[in-house]
C-alpha positions as CSV (number, residue, x, y, z in Angstrom):
1,M,-84.1,-61.9,66.9
2,G,-86.9,-63.6,68.7
3,Q,-88.3,-60.2,69.8
4,L,-88.0,-58.9,66.2
5,L,-90.0,-61.9,65.0
6,A,-92.7,-61.3,67.6
7,D,-94.2,-58.7,65.2
8,A,-93.9,-61.0,62.2
9,S,-96.7,-63.0,60.7
10,L,-97.3,-66.5,61.8
11,P,-96.8,-68.0,58.3
12,L,-93.4,-66.2,58.0
13,V,-92.2,-67.5,61.4
14,F,-93.3,-71.1,60.5
15,G,-91.6,-70.7,57.2
16,L,-88.3,-69.6,58.9
17,L,-88.6,-72.6,61.2
18,A,-89.1,-74.9,58.3
19,V,-86.0,-73.5,56.5
20,A,-83.9,-73.8,59.7
21,A,-85.2,-77.4,60.1
22,A,-84.2,-78.2,56.4
23,V,-80.7,-76.8,57.0
24,I,-80.4,-78.9,60.1
25,G,-81.6,-82.0,58.3
26,F,-79.1,-81.4,55.5
27,A,-76.0,-80.1,57.2
28,G,-76.5,-82.0,60.5
29,T,-76.6,-85.4,58.7
30,R,-73.3,-84.6,56.9
31,L,-71.8,-83.2,60.0
32,A,-72.4,-86.6,61.7
33,G,-70.5,-88.4,58.9
34,V,-67.6,-85.9,58.9
35,A,-67.3,-86.0,62.7
36,D,-67.3,-89.8,62.6
37,E,-64.7,-90.0,59.9
38,L,-62.5,-87.4,61.7
39,A,-62.8,-89.4,65.0
40,D,-61.5,-92.5,63.3
41,R,-58.7,-90.7,61.5
42,T,-57.4,-89.0,64.6
43,G,-57.7,-92.1,66.8
44,M,-60.8,-91.0,68.7
45,G,-63.1,-93.5,67.1
46,E,-63.7,-95.9,69.9
47,I,-62.7,-94.0,73.0
48,I,-64.4,-91.4,75.2
49,A,-63.1,-88.4,73.3
50,G,-64.5,-89.8,70.1
51,A,-67.9,-90.3,71.6
52,L,-68.0,-86.8,73.0
53,F,-66.8,-85.3,69.7
54,V,-69.2,-87.1,67.5
55,G,-72.1,-86.8,70.0
56,G,-71.5,-83.1,70.4
57,A,-71.3,-82.5,66.7
58,T,-74.5,-84.3,65.9
59,S,-76.4,-82.6,68.8
60,L,-75.1,-79.2,68.1
61,P,-78.4,-77.6,66.9
62,G,-80.2,-78.9,69.9
63,I,-77.6,-77.6,72.3
64,I,-77.6,-74.2,70.8
65,T,-81.4,-74.0,71.0
66,S,-81.6,-75.1,74.6
67,V,-78.7,-72.8,75.7
68,S,-79.9,-69.8,73.8
69,T,-83.5,-70.0,75.0
70,A,-82.5,-70.6,78.6
71,A,-80.1,-67.6,78.5
72,Q,-82.9,-65.4,77.3
73,G,-85.2,-66.5,80.2
74,Y,-87.3,-69.2,78.4
75,P,-86.7,-72.2,80.6
76,G,-89.8,-74.0,79.3
77,L,-88.4,-73.9,75.7
78,A,-85.0,-75.2,76.8
79,I,-86.5,-78.0,78.8
80,G,-89.1,-78.9,76.2
81,N,-86.4,-79.0,73.4
82,A,-84.3,-81.4,75.5
83,V,-86.9,-83.8,76.8
84,G,-89.0,-83.6,73.6
85,G,-85.9,-84.5,71.6
86,L,-85.6,-87.7,73.7
87,T,-89.1,-88.8,72.9
88,V,-89.1,-87.9,69.2
89,Q,-85.7,-89.5,68.5
90,T,-86.9,-92.7,70.2
91,A,-90.0,-92.6,68.0
92,F,-87.6,-92.2,65.0
93,L,-86.3,-95.7,65.8
94,A,-89.8,-97.0,65.3
95,V,-90.0,-95.2,62.0
96,A,-86.6,-96.8,61.0
97,D,-88.2,-100.2,62.0
98,L,-90.8,-99.6,59.3
99,A,-88.0,-99.2,56.8
100,Y,-86.3,-102.5,57.9
101,R,-88.3,-105.4,56.5
102,R,-86.0,-108.3,57.2
103,A,-87.0,-108.5,60.9
104,N,-88.0,-106.3,63.8
105,L,-85.2,-103.8,64.4
106,E,-84.8,-104.5,68.1
107,H,-84.5,-108.2,67.3
108,A,-81.8,-107.6,64.7
109,A,-79.9,-104.9,66.7
110,A,-79.9,-106.6,70.1
111,S,-76.5,-106.2,71.7
112,V,-74.9,-105.8,75.1
113,V,-73.7,-102.3,74.0
114,G,-77.2,-101.2,73.1
115,L,-78.7,-102.5,76.3
116,T,-75.9,-100.8,78.3
117,Q,-76.6,-97.5,76.5
118,G,-80.3,-97.7,77.2
119,T,-79.7,-98.5,80.9
120,M,-77.3,-95.6,81.1
121,L,-79.9,-93.3,79.6
122,L,-82.5,-94.4,82.2
123,G,-80.1,-93.6,85.0
124,L,-79.2,-90.1,83.5
125,L,-82.9,-89.2,83.1
126,T,-83.6,-89.8,86.8
127,L,-81.2,-87.1,87.9
128,P,-83.1,-84.1,86.5
129,L,-86.3,-85.5,88.0
130,L,-84.6,-85.9,91.4
131,A,-83.3,-82.3,91.1
132,A,-86.8,-81.0,90.2
133,S,-88.3,-82.7,93.2
134,S,-85.7,-81.7,95.8
135,P,-85.3,-78.3,97.5
136,E,-84.0,-75.6,95.2
137,L,-80.3,-75.3,95.8
138,T,-77.7,-73.6,93.7
139,V,-73.9,-73.0,94.0
140,M,-72.9,-70.0,92.0
141,G,-76.2,-70.2,90.2
142,V,-75.8,-73.8,89.2
143,H,-77.6,-76.8,90.7
144,P,-75.4,-79.6,92.1
145,V,-77.0,-82.1,89.7
146,T,-75.6,-80.2,86.7
147,P,-71.9,-81.2,87.3
148,L,-73.1,-84.6,88.5
149,L,-74.8,-85.2,85.1
150,F,-71.5,-84.5,83.3
151,V,-69.6,-86.8,85.6
152,A,-72.2,-89.6,85.3
153,Y,-72.1,-89.3,81.5
154,G,-68.3,-89.6,81.5
155,L,-68.4,-92.6,83.7
156,G,-71.1,-94.1,81.5
157,L,-68.8,-93.7,78.5
158,R,-66.0,-95.5,80.4
159,L,-68.4,-98.3,81.1
160,L,-69.5,-98.6,77.5
161,A,-65.8,-98.8,76.4
162,N,-65.3,-101.7,78.9
163,V,-68.5,-103.5,77.8
164,R,-67.6,-103.1,74.1
165,G,-64.0,-104.3,74.7
166,D,-64.7,-107.1,77.1
167,P,-68.4,-108.2,77.1
168,M,-69.4,-110.7,79.7
169,W,-72.4,-112.0,77.7
170,S,-74.0,-111.7,74.3
171,P,-77.4,-112.3,72.8
172,V,-78.2,-115.4,70.8
173,V,-77.2,-115.0,67.2
174,T,-80.0,-115.7,64.7
175,D,-80.3,-115.4,61.0
176,E,-81.6,-111.8,61.4
177,T,-79.1,-110.7,64.1
178,Q,-76.8,-107.9,62.8
179,H,-73.6,-107.6,64.8
180,E,-70.3,-106.3,63.6
181,E,-68.8,-109.8,63.7
182,V,-71.7,-111.3,61.7
183,E,-71.6,-108.4,59.2
184,L,-67.8,-109.1,58.7
185,E,-68.4,-112.8,58.2
186,D,-71.1,-112.0,55.6
187,A,-68.7,-109.6,53.8
188,E,-66.0,-112.3,53.7
189,K,-68.4,-114.9,52.3
190,K,-69.5,-112.4,49.6
191,E,-65.8,-111.8,48.8
192,Q,-65.2,-115.5,48.4
193,E,-68.3,-116.0,46.3
194,T,-68.0,-113.0,44.0
195,G,-64.4,-112.0,44.2
196,D,-65.5,-108.5,45.3
197,H,-62.8,-107.1,47.6
198,E,-64.7,-103.9,48.4
199,P,-65.4,-103.5,52.2
200,P,-69.1,-103.1,53.2
201,E,-70.2,-99.5,52.7
202,D,-70.9,-97.3,55.7
203,P,-74.0,-95.3,54.9
204,V,-72.9,-92.3,56.9
205,K,-69.3,-91.6,56.0
206,S,-68.3,-93.6,52.9
207,R,-68.6,-90.5,50.8
208,Y,-65.6,-89.0,52.6
209,D,-63.1,-91.9,52.0
210,E,-61.3,-89.9,49.3
211,T,-61.4,-86.6,51.1
212,S,-58.2,-85.3,52.8
213,T,-58.1,-84.8,56.6
214,R,-57.6,-81.0,56.0
215,Q,-60.7,-80.8,53.8
216,L,-62.6,-82.8,56.4
217,W,-61.8,-80.2,59.0
218,L,-63.0,-77.5,56.7
219,L,-66.2,-79.4,56.0
220,F,-66.6,-79.9,59.7
221,L,-66.4,-76.2,60.4
222,L,-68.8,-75.4,57.5
223,Y,-71.4,-77.9,58.6
224,A,-71.0,-77.0,62.3
225,G,-71.5,-73.4,61.5
226,L,-74.6,-74.1,59.5
227,T,-76.2,-76.3,62.1
228,A,-75.3,-73.9,64.9
229,A,-76.8,-71.0,63.1
230,A,-79.9,-73.1,62.2
231,G,-80.2,-74.2,65.9
232,Y,-80.1,-70.6,67.0
233,A,-82.7,-69.8,64.4
234,V,-84.9,-72.6,65.7
235,G,-84.6,-71.2,69.2
236,E,-85.5,-67.6,68.1
237,T,-88.5,-68.7,66.0
238,S,-89.7,-70.8,68.9
239,I,-89.6,-67.8,71.1
240,A,-91.7,-65.9,68.6
241,L,-94.1,-68.8,68.2
242,V,-94.9,-68.8,72.0
243,G,-96.3,-65.3,71.6
244,L,-97.9,-65.7,68.2
245,T,-99.7,-69.0,68.8
246,G,-100.7,-68.7,72.4
247,L,-99.2,-72.2,73.0
248,G,-97.0,-72.7,76.1
249,E,-93.2,-72.9,76.0
250,T,-93.4,-76.6,76.7
251,A,-95.6,-77.3,73.8
252,I,-93.5,-75.3,71.3
253,G,-90.2,-76.8,72.7
254,T,-91.5,-80.4,72.7
255,V,-93.4,-80.5,69.5
256,F,-91.7,-78.0,67.1
257,T,-88.1,-77.3,68.2
258,A,-87.4,-80.9,69.3
259,V,-88.5,-82.3,65.9
260,A,-86.6,-79.7,63.9
261,N,-83.4,-80.3,65.8
262,S,-83.7,-84.1,65.6
263,L,-84.0,-84.5,61.8
264,P,-80.4,-85.6,61.4
265,E,-81.1,-88.6,63.6
266,L,-84.1,-89.6,61.5
267,V,-82.2,-89.3,58.2
268,T,-79.2,-91.2,59.6
269,A,-81.3,-94.0,61.2
270,V,-83.4,-94.7,58.1
271,A,-80.3,-94.6,55.8
272,A,-78.5,-97.0,58.1
273,V,-81.2,-99.6,58.3
274,R,-81.8,-99.5,54.5
275,V,-78.2,-100.9,54.1
276,G,-78.5,-103.3,57.0
277,A,-76.5,-101.2,59.5
278,V,-79.0,-101.7,62.3
279,N,-76.6,-101.4,65.1
280,L,-75.5,-98.0,63.8
281,A,-79.1,-96.8,63.8
282,V,-80.0,-98.0,67.3
283,G,-76.6,-97.0,68.8
284,D,-76.7,-93.5,67.4
285,V,-80.2,-92.8,68.6
286,I,-79.9,-94.2,72.1
287,G,-76.4,-92.9,72.5
288,G,-77.5,-89.5,71.2
289,N,-80.4,-89.5,73.7
290,S,-77.9,-89.9,76.5
291,F,-75.9,-86.9,75.3
292,E,-79.2,-85.0,74.9
293,V,-79.7,-85.1,78.7
294,L,-76.7,-82.9,79.0
295,F,-78.7,-80.2,77.2
296,L,-80.4,-79.6,80.5
297,A,-77.1,-79.3,82.3
298,A,-75.8,-76.8,79.8
299,A,-79.0,-74.8,79.9
300,D,-78.8,-74.7,83.8
301,V,-75.4,-73.1,83.6
302,V,-76.6,-70.2,81.5
303,Y,-80.0,-69.8,83.2
304,L,-79.8,-66.8,85.5
305,D,-82.9,-67.1,87.6
306,G,-82.1,-70.0,89.9
307,S,-82.2,-73.7,89.1
308,L,-83.5,-74.7,85.7
309,Y,-84.7,-78.0,87.0
310,H,-87.1,-76.2,89.3
311,R,-88.8,-74.7,86.3
312,F,-90.0,-78.1,85.3
313,T,-93.8,-78.0,84.8
314,D,-96.1,-81.0,85.2
315,Q,-96.0,-81.4,81.4
316,N,-92.2,-81.5,81.5
317,V,-92.2,-84.1,84.2
318,F,-94.7,-86.2,82.3
319,I,-92.7,-86.1,79.1
320,T,-89.5,-86.9,80.9
321,V,-91.1,-89.9,82.5
322,M,-92.6,-90.8,79.1
323,A,-89.0,-90.8,77.7
324,I,-88.0,-93.2,80.4
325,L,-91.0,-95.5,79.6
326,M,-90.2,-95.4,75.9
327,T,-86.6,-96.3,76.5
328,A,-87.7,-99.1,78.9
329,V,-90.0,-100.5,76.1
330,L,-87.1,-100.5,73.7
331,L,-84.9,-102.4,76.1
332,L,-87.7,-104.9,76.7
333,G,-87.9,-105.3,72.9
334,M,-84.2,-106.1,72.7
335,L,-84.6,-108.7,75.5
336,R,-87.8,-110.2,74.1
337,R,-86.5,-110.2,70.5
338,E,-89.7,-110.7,68.7
339,R,-88.9,-111.5,65.1
340,H,-92.1,-110.1,63.5
341,G,-95.0,-108.1,65.0
342,I,-97.8,-105.7,64.3
343,G,-97.7,-104.3,60.8
344,G,-94.3,-105.8,60.2
345,I,-92.7,-104.0,63.2
346,G,-92.2,-105.2,66.8
347,F,-94.6,-104.6,69.6
348,E,-92.1,-102.2,71.1
349,S,-92.0,-100.0,68.0
350,A,-95.8,-99.9,67.8
351,L,-96.0,-99.1,71.5
352,V,-93.3,-96.4,71.3
353,L,-95.2,-94.6,68.5
354,L,-98.4,-94.8,70.6
355,L,-96.5,-93.4,73.7
356,Y,-95.0,-90.6,71.6
357,G,-98.4,-89.6,70.3
358,C,-99.6,-89.4,73.9
359,S,-96.7,-87.2,74.9
360,V,-97.5,-84.8,72.0
361,L,-101.2,-84.6,73.1
362,V,-100.1,-83.8,76.7
363,A,-97.6,-81.2,75.5
364,L,-100.3,-79.5,73.5
365,S,-103.0,-79.7,76.2
């Protein structure tokens, strides 16, 4: 398909990319809610299988794009989509901060789980950089870091489960802090004052409360099919854009495909903070970023010309390091816990937006 689009006009290709992005934004957001509801109903909600199931579902278009472009011999697109997705989704948290007016998002959402997720992400991001800077070595066409990434991610999920179930410390609770325990107490107070026995609404999956489990599986297959097809279309249009625009694979992957595939995270994050579910917004983005590192591992498996990590360009390395820096800034924001900052958002959100802008300029240079 990408080769067929090579002879198409630039407006047509951009139009197809926009349509695919719209499908991802619509179906991907609903897929997240369906997957989350199914994980709870089948007992996977708070365990490793649930995290993998939900994370894989919401990241489906990005996985398809990275794998399909790597398999066709476009490693720059695969890498750019993965590491570009990390930076843009982190920037989406700053956008969500703009929509949350009660306090700075990182102040309200500070939690041991969020800090652990961020630290886990920092560790995962170092592995592709170590692979890229080490001698090129493959076993059956796969770099040893690829299975290591999967193992490290699995161990990280085990750690998160332990931290969530038996935390050894917690941040100071303020009037603006939004934790599950605080949200539950607020709901109980509201019930006592108003007699309202309705539980607090989950912005992602409340629409599926009256849907049968069989119908949910059918919806899951429908939305998964739509997002997978759209993710493939994003990959194919990005291949065409490389030839039509004269921009490099890294630029197209980082700026265009990464944004298109990350739209569900933006919609979910903004919707969550508008109803006060700030932990959901932060957790989904940072946790999703950790899963997104696995895009590189999946792409390395199907890439047939050696190690994918050794196809990292200087731009790829810069943007990966930028993703590490942006994550570190968010973690510092959770630790600093500034209540109000520049333009109604925290210093970390303002700095994250600035860093993301720098990463886009470098990708396009």
